[in-house]
C-alpha positions in Angstrom: -20.3 13.3 -30.0 -19.5 10.7 -32.5 -15.8 11.6 -32.6 -15.6 12.0 -28.7 -12.7 9.1 -27.2 -13.1 7.1 -24.1 -9.9 7.4 -22.5 -8.5 4.6 -20.1 -6.1 6.4 -18.0 -4.5 4.3 -14.7 -2.5 6.5 -12.5 -1.8 3.7 -9.9 -1.2 -0.3 -9.7 -0.6 -0.8 -13.1 3.1 -1.9 -13.4 3.0 -2.7 -9.7 1.6 -3.8 -6.4 -0.8 -1.2 -4.9 -2.4 2.3 -4.8 -4.5 1.4 -7.1 -6.9 4.1 -9.1 -7.8 4.3 -12.7 -10.0 6.9 -14.6 -12.0 6.8 -17.5 -13.0 9.8 -19.5 -14.9 10.8 -22.1 -16.1 14.1 -23.5 -16.8 16.3 -20.5 -17.7 13.2 -17.9 -15.3 11.4 -15.9 -14.9 8.9 -13.7 -12.4 7.7 -10.7 -12.6 3.6 -9.9 -10.4 3.2 -6.8 -8.2 5.0 -4.3 -5.9 3.4 -2.9 -2.4 3.6 -1.2 1.1 1.5 -1.2 3.1 1.3 1.9 6.5 2.4 2.1 9.7 0.3 1.5 12.0 -0.2 3.9 14.6 2.4 2.0 11.7 4.9 2.1 12.9 6.5 5.5 10.4 8.7 7.6 7.6 7.8 4.8 4.2 7.2 6.0 1.9 6.2 2.8 2.7 6.5 -0.6 -0.2 8.1 -2.7 -1.5 8.2 -6.8 -0.3 11.8 -8.5 -3.7 13.7 -8.1 -2.1 16.3 -10.7 -4.4 15.0 -13.8 -7.7 14.6 -11.9 -7.2 17.8 -10.1 -6.8 19.9 -13.3 -10.1 18.4 -14.7 -11.8 18.3 -11.0 -15.3 20.1 -12.8 -15.7 16.9 -15.1 -16.0 14.5 -12.3 -19.0 12.8 -11.8 -18.0 10.1 -9.1 -15.2 7.9 -7.0 -16.7 3.9 -7.9 -14.6 1.5 -5.1 -14.2 -1.8 -5.7 -13.9 -2.9 -2.0 -12.1 -1.6 1.7 -8.8 -2.9 1.4 -6.9 -0.3 1.9 -4.9 -0.4 -1.5 -8.2 0.5 -3.4 -9.1 3.0 -0.7 -6.3 4.4 1.8 -6.1 7.6 -0.6 -9.7 8.5 -0.6 -9.5 11.0 2.3 -6.3 12.6 -0.2 -8.2 13.0 -2.8 -11.5 14.0 -1.2 -8.8 17.0 -0.1 -9.2 18.2 -3.4 -12.3 17.2 -5.4 -16.1 16.9 -4.4 -17.4 14.4 -5.3 -20.0 11.6 -4.4 -18.2 8.0 -3.5 -20.2 4.5 -4.2 -19.4 1.8 -2.3 -21.0 -1.5 -0.8 -22.0 -1.3 2.8 -19.0 -2.9 4.2 -16.7 -1.1 2.1 -18.7 2.8 3.3 -17.8 1.9 7.0 -14.2 0.7 6.2 -13.7 4.1 4.4 -15.7 5.6 6.6 -13.3 4.3 9.8 -10.2 5.9 7.6 -11.7 8.9 7.3 -12.6 9.8 10.5 -9.2 9.0 11.4 -7.7 11.5 9.5 -10.8 13.9 11.0 -12.2 13.9 7.1 -15.6 12.3 8.0 -18.1 15.6 7.7 -16.7 16.3 4.3 -17.4 13.1 2.4 -20.5 12.1 0.3 -21.0 8.5 0.4 -23.8 6.3 -1.1 -24.3 2.5 -0.6 -24.5 0.4 -3.6 -25.3 -3.0 -3.8 -24.9 -6.0 -6.4 -27.2 -5.6 -9.1 -27.8 -1.6 -9.4 -26.6 0.5 -11.9 -25.3 4.4 -11.2 -25.5 6.8 -13.6 -22.4 9.1 -14.0 -22.7 11.4 -17.0 -21.9 9.5 -20.4 -20.9 6.0 -18.1 -24.1 3.9 -16.5 -22.2 2.2 -14.1 -23.6 -1.5 -13.1 -22.2 -3.4 -9.8 -21.8 -7.0 -9.5 -20.5 -9.4 -7.1 -17.3 -11.1 -6.6 -15.5 -13.2 -4.7 -12.6 -11.5 -3.1 -10.4 -12.0 0.8 -13.2 -9.3 1.8 -17.1 -9.3 2.4 -18.4 -7.1 -0.3 -15.8 -7.1 -3.0 -17.7 -5.8 -6.7 -16.4 -5.7 -10.1 -18.2 -2.9 -12.3 -20.0 -3.1 -15.7 -19.4 0.4 -17.1 -21.2 0.7 -20.1 -20.1 4.3 -21.9 -21.0 5.4 -25.5 -18.4 3.6 -27.2 -19.1 0.8 -25.2 -19.0 -1.5 -22.4 -16.2 -1.8 -19.9 -15.6 -4.6 -17.5 -13.7 -3.6 -14.6 -13.2 -7.4 -12.3 -11.4 -5.7 -9.2 -9.6 -8.4 -7.2 -11.5 -11.7 -7.9 -11.4 -15.2 -7.4 -13.6 -17.5 -7.7 -14.1 -19.2 -4.6 -16.9 -21.6 -4.5 -17.1 -22.1 -0.9 -16.5 -18.3 0.4 -16.3 -17.7 4.1 -19.2 -15.3 4.0 -21.4 -17.7 1.3 -21.0 -14.7 -1.0 -20.0 -16.2 -4.8 -19.0 -14.5 -7.9 -21.8 -13.9 -10.0 -20.5 -15.6 -13.1 -23.8 -15.7 -14.6 -23.9 -12.1 -14.8 -20.9 -11.9 -16.1 -21.4 -14.1 -18.8 -25.1 -11.6 -19.6 -21.7 -9.1 -20.2 -20.6 -11.2 -22.2 -23.6 -12.0 -24.7 -24.4 -8.7 -24.6 -21.0 -7.9 -25.2 -17.4 -6.3 -24.0 -15.5 -3.9 -25.9 -12.6 -3.6 -22.9 -11.7 -6.1 -19.8 -9.7 -4.7 -17.5 -9.1 -7.8 -15.3 -6.8 -8.2 -11.9 -3.4 -10.0 -13.0 -2.1 -10.4 -9.1 -1.5 -13.9 -9.5 -1.5 -14.5 -13.3 1.9 -16.4 -12.4 0.4 -19.2 -10.5 -1.3 -22.1 -12.7 -4.5 -23.5 -11.6 -7.0 -22.4 -9.3 -6.7 -20.3 -6.0 -7.7 -22.6 -2.6 -11.1 -22.0 -0.8 -10.9 -19.6 2.1 -12.1 -23.4 3.4 -8.9 -24.3 3.9 -7.7 -21.4 6.1 -10.4 -22.2 8.6 -9.6 -25.7 8.8 -6.3 -24.9 9.4 -7.1 -22.4 12.2 -9.3 -25.1 13.5 -6.7 -26.8 14.1 -3.8 -25.4 14.8 -6.4 -23.2 18.0 -7.4 -26.8 19.4 -3.8 -28.3 19.4 -1.7 -25.1 21.1 -0.9 -25.8 24.5 -0.8 -21.9 25.4 -1.8 -18.8 24.2 -2.7 -18.3 20.0 -2.1 -15.1 18.5 -3.3 -14.4 15.2 -1.5 -11.4 12.5 -3.4 -10.3 9.8 -4.6 -6.9 8.1 -7.0 -5.4 9.7 -9.6 -5.0 6.8 -9.7 -9.0 6.4 -13.0 -9.4 8.1 -13.2 -13.0 6.9 -10.3 -14.4 8.2 -11.5 -12.7 11.5 -14.6 -14.4 11.4 -12.6 -18.0 11.0 -10.4 -16.4 14.1 -14.0 -16.2 16.3 -14.9 -19.6 15.0 -12.4 -21.1 15.8 -12.1 -19.9 19.1 -15.5 -20.6 19.9 -15.4 -23.8 18.8 -12.8 -25.0 21.5 -13.7 -23.0 24.4 -11.6 -20.0 24.2 -12.2 -16.1 24.2 -10.9 -13.4 21.6 -9.2 -9.8 22.1 -8.9 -7.5 19.5 -5.2 -5.8 19.7 -3.5 -2.5 17.7 -5.9 0.2 16.6 -7.4 -0.1 13.0 -7.7 -3.5 13.9 -9.8 -2.2 17.3 -11.5 -0.3 14.8 -12.5 -2.4 11.7 -13.9 -5.2 14.0 -16.3 -2.5 16.4 -17.4 -1.5 12.3 -18.2 -4.7 11.0 -19.8 -6.2 14.5 -22.0 -2.8 14.1 -22.9 -3.9 11.0 -23.5 -7.4 11.0 -20.3 -8.6 8.8 -18.6 -10.2 11.9 -20.5 -12.6 14.3 -19.9 -13.1 17.5 -21.6 -15.2 20.8 -21.9 -12.6 24.0 -19.0 -13.2 26.0 -16.7 -14.5 23.2 -14.7 -10.8 22.7 -12.9 -9.7 25.6 -10.9 -6.4 26.4 -7.2 -7.4 27.2 -7.5 -7.2 30.6 -9.4 -9.8 30.6 -7.7 -12.0 28.7 -4.7 -11.3 31.7 -7.6 -12.7 34.5 -8.0 -15.9 31.7 -5.1 -19.2 31.3 -3.3 -18.4 28.6 -4.6 -21.9 26.9 -8.2 -20.1 27.1 -7.4 -17.1 25.1 -6.9 -15.8 21.1 -5.4 -12.8 19.8 -6.5 -11.3 16.6 -3.8 -8.3 15.6 -2.6 -6.1 13.5 1.3 -6.5 12.2 1.5 -9.5 9.2 3.4 -7.0 7.1 6.1 -6.4 9.7 4.9 -2.7 10.0 7.2 -1.6 12.9 5.1 0.9 15.0 2.1 -2.7 14.4 1.0 -4.1 17.7 2.9 -7.8 16.9 6.2 -6.1 15.3 6.2 -4.0 19.3 5.0 -7.8 20.9 9.0 -9.2 19.4 10.6 -6.5 20.2 9.1 -6.8 24.1 7.5 -3.5 23.5 3.8 -4.1 23.5 2.0 -2.3 26.8 -0.9 -5.0 26.7 0.8 -8.3 25.2 4.0 -9.9 26.5 5.3 -12.8 24.6 5.7 -15.9 26.8 6.9 -19.4 25.9 4.1 -21.6 24.6 2.8 -18.7 22.5 1.3 -20.1 19.1 1.7 -17.0 16.5 -0.1 -17.3 13.1 0.9 -14.8 10.4 -2.2 -15.5 8.9 -1.4 -13.1 5.4 1.8 -13.6 2.7 4.3 -10.4 2.5 3.7 -7.7 0.0 6.2 -7.6 -2.2 9.2 -5.4 -0.2 8.2 -6.2 3.0 9.8 -10.3 3.1 13.0 -8.7 5.6 10.6 -6.8 8.1 8.0 -9.7 8.2 10.9 -12.3 8.5 12.8 -10.3 11.2 9.5 -10.3 13.2 9.2 -14.4 12.8 13.3 -14.2 14.2 12.5 -12.0 16.9 9.2 -14.1 18.2 11.0 -16.7 18.1 13.9 -15.9 20.0 11.1 -15.4 22.7 9.9 -18.8 22.9 7.2 -18.2 20.4 6.0 -21.2 17.8 5.6 -19.2 15.0 3.2 -20.6 12.1 3.4 -18.1 8.4 2.7 -19.6 4.7 5.9 -21.2 3.9 4.8 -24.0 7.1 1.1 -24.0 7.0 -1.6 -23.5 5.2 -2.4 -20.3 7.0 -3.2 -17.8 4.0 -5.2 -18.2 1.2 -5.0 -15.1 -1.3 -8.1 -13.4 -2.7 -6.6 -13.4 -5.8 -7.7 -15.6 -9.5 -5.1 -17.6 -11.2 -4.6 -18.4 -14.2 -7.7 -21.2 -14.8 -10.3 -18.6 -12.9 -8.7 -15.5 -15.0 -8.7 -17.9 -18.4 -12.3 -18.0 -17.1 -12.9 -14.7 -16.7 -12.1 -14.1 -20.3 -14.5 -17.1 -21.8 -17.3 -15.3 -20.2 -17.3 -12.0 -20.7 -15.2 -12.5 -24.4 -13.8 -9.2 -25.0 -12.8 -7.7 -28.0 -9.6 -5.7 -26.4 -7.9 -6.7 -22.9 -6.0 -4.5 -20.6 -4.0 -6.9 -17.9 -4.6 -4.5 -14.3 -3.3 -4.8 -11.1 0.5 -6.4 -11.0 3.7 -5.6 -11.5 4.8 -5.8 -15.2 5.5 -9.7 -14.7 2.5 -10.1 -13.8 0.3 -7.8 -16.4 2.8 -10.1 -18.9 1.8 -13.8 -18.1 -2.1 -12.2 -18.4 -1.8 -11.2 -21.7 0.1 -14.3 -22.8 -3.0 -16.2 -20.7 -5.3 -13.2 -23.2 -3.8 -14.5 -26.4 -4.0 -18.5 -25.4 -7.4 -17.7 -25.4 -8.1 -16.6 -28.5 -8.1 -12.9 -27.9 -5.7 -11.2 -31.1 -2.5 -10.0 -30.0 -2.6 -6.0 -31.5 -6.3 -6.2 -29.4 -4.0 -7.0 -26.1 -2.4 -3.8 -24.0 0.2 -3.8 -21.6 -0.6 0.0 -19.4 1.6 0.9 -17.0 1.2 3.9 -14.2 0.6 7.2 -16.4 -0.1 5.1 -20.1 -3.1 6.2 -22.0 -5.6 3.9 -24.3 -8.3 5.7 -26.6 -11.0 3.9 -28.1 -12.6 5.0 -30.8 -16.1 4.2 -32.9 -13.6 2.1 -35.3 -10.0 1.6 -33.2 -8.1 1.2 -30.3 -4.8 2.8 -29.5 -2.4 4.8 -27.3 -2.4 8.2 -26.1 0.1 10.9 -24.8 1.3 10.1 -21.5 0.5 11.7 -18.3 1.7 12.4 -15.0 1.3 9.1 -12.7 4.5 9.3 -10.9 3.9 8.1 -6.7 3.5 11.1 -4.5 5.2 10.3 -0.6 3.0 11.2 2.4 5.3 11.9 5.5 3.1 13.9 8.1 1.6 16.6 6.2 3.9 16.7 4.2 3.9 15.6 0.6 6.3 14.9 -1.9 7.0 13.7 -5.6 10.0 11.9 -7.6 11.8 14.9 -8.0 12.1 15.3 -4.4 15.6 15.8 -2.4 14.7 14.7 0.5 14.1 10.6 0.1 17.8 11.1 -0.5 19.0 13.2 1.6 17.7 10.4 4.0 19.3 8.2 2.6 22.8 9.5 2.2 22.2 10.7 6.1 21.6 6.9 7.0 24.7 5.7 4.8 28.0 8.2 5.6 26.2 10.2 7.9 26.7 14.3 8.2 29.4 16.5 9.3 28.6 20.0 10.6 31.5 22.8 10.2 30.6 25.9 11.8 33.2 28.9 10.6 33.6 32.7 12.2 35.2 34.3 9.8 36.0 38.1 9.4 33.1 40.1 7.4 35.9 42.8 5.8 38.6 40.2 5.0 37.4 36.6 5.0 39.8 35.2 7.5 38.9 32.9 10.1 38.7 34.2 13.3 39.0 31.1 15.4 39.6 27.6 14.5 36.4 26.1 12.9 34.5 23.6 15.2 33.5 20.2 13.4 30.9 18.1 14.7 30.2 14.5 13.3 27.2 11.9 13.3 27.1 8.2 12.1 30.4 8.7 10.1 33.0 8.0 12.2 34.0 6.2 15.5 35.3 7.8 19.1 38.5 5.9 17.7 39.0 8.1 14.4 36.7 11.0 14.7 39.5 13.2 17.0 42.2 12.0 14.3 40.1 13.0 11.6 38.1 15.7 11.9 41.3 17.6 13.7 42.9 17.2 10.4 39.9 18.6 8.7 40.6 21.9 10.6 43.7 22.4 9.8 42.9 21.6 5.8 40.0 24.5 5.9 42.5 27.3 8.0 45.5 25.9 5.3 42.5 27.0 2.3 41.6 30.5 3.7 45.4 31.2 4.3 46.5 31.9 0.9 42.9 33.5 -0.4 43.2 37.1 -1.3 42.0 39.7 2.0 38.9 40.9 0.7 35.3 40.3 1.1 33.6 37.1 0.2 30.0 36.2 0.1 29.0 33.8 2.7 28.0 31.2 0.1 31.2 31.1 -1.6 33.1 30.5 1.7 30.4 27.7 2.5 30.5 26.2 -0.9 34.4 26.8 -0.6 34.6 24.6 3.0 32.3 22.2 1.6 34.4 21.0 -1.6 37.9 20.7 0.7 35.8 18.9 3.3 34.0 15.9 0.5 37.5 15.7 -1.3 39.4 15.0 1.9 36.8 12.6 3.3 36.4 10.2 0.8 40.5 10.1 0.4 40.6 8.9 3.5 37.7 6.9 4.2 36.0 6.2 1.1 32.7 8.2 2.2 30.7 10.9 1.5 28.9 12.2 4.3 26.6 15.2 3.8 28.8 18.3 4.9 27.2 21.1 6.1 29.0 23.8 6.0 27.4 27.3 8.5 29.6 30.3 8.0 29.2 33.3 10.6 30.3 36.8 9.1 31.7 39.1 12.1 
């Protein structure tokens, strides 16, 4: 076994924000760290979610010893239902994380197939060649943990998402003593969160958000609506605390928010005095100035509760003048347009909207530069790999590691699909594996080679023209004038003129043809070619053209 290498294989989360997933492989043993999703950008029309490419793991499913989850955010647990569909392995996670996983699996009707074990900070789990010790880290969700993974080739520390908040909402600080202990023992490789590696200084405490919420709720003349992530349990607790302080009742709106709040109350991670929480119909019986609503939609998701409210399309909540709306989140890269469109629509309806550019209504859950340096100082790793972030974040984190004294040759910037191989005396890059995004659309899943998204973009940009032809089976002559129908391509003023000319061109193109049978495929290709050239000439656009030829 002395020549067996430890392979570090990121399938998601490196070179991007989201769908975090890391594999560690040694001989016949393999473990998975996190299995997250990424939410689609605006140009990914119809796509529900993006998950990692699981093909490398599925091919080696017999080696899989366990799936280890650091915390309960969607970008770390959202792909679990899809993973557990194709592999059988125990899942290890903290109590709240398990609750969030079970909500997700129940929504997708996959709960009965999962074997999930609860773990606590300090607990050690043996998974083949790997001995995984969990340690507490502070993040924007309770029960977040990092991992110290002891392997035959040294200890690997995976920080998960973390920050060093000395006054967290739940009182659970990052375990600095444990990190120093790992450093004293010797850390071969540190995998450290890079999401906010560009920001100098320290990340502000969650306590600041609580103070802002307290002030805004106390001063608001009418109803207060707070939009945040459904999994941000600590923030929901802060909203409840502010409501209690100012004699308001709290309603929860949005399916995922309702499910998570019910679970967190049951497990004791949310605490609300009797009578504070109310159903939406109960809130409607109260004066607006005595109500607070916590809801989903902080990222401008088109089907979320806040967006429906902004568009006057929510069945339970109408935005009225005098409402104060707090968006307690920062836009995920790519979501900015959606978020600001929602803000604009809320303001049009008379709401006073507060967001991160105006008030300290959100504090992110990731370490800034001084905290990242502290992590490196405590663990004193021999080798370093920045994780969780776009390439610019990874690159800046690597610079910080060099400033902290780690040799340049011992720092590796990896992206999804890259492989790092550790042996007894060296660390080097291995052959890449497949790690492109997998697009989930309902029950369908597509990889990057799919033409579906390309076609949808083409339809959205230039529209579609359908040409129906009836041709003689023996001579291929057109039996009657072709019919052309267009959608999203021409306005009414131009449609008749352009389509009539297109019909004439089709007829002319077949008039000079030899009178003999031709394959339907050839006929359709010829119609498509004629129309493509004509439409681009007169409109400078390229609609999708669907020729339909029927032989008579």
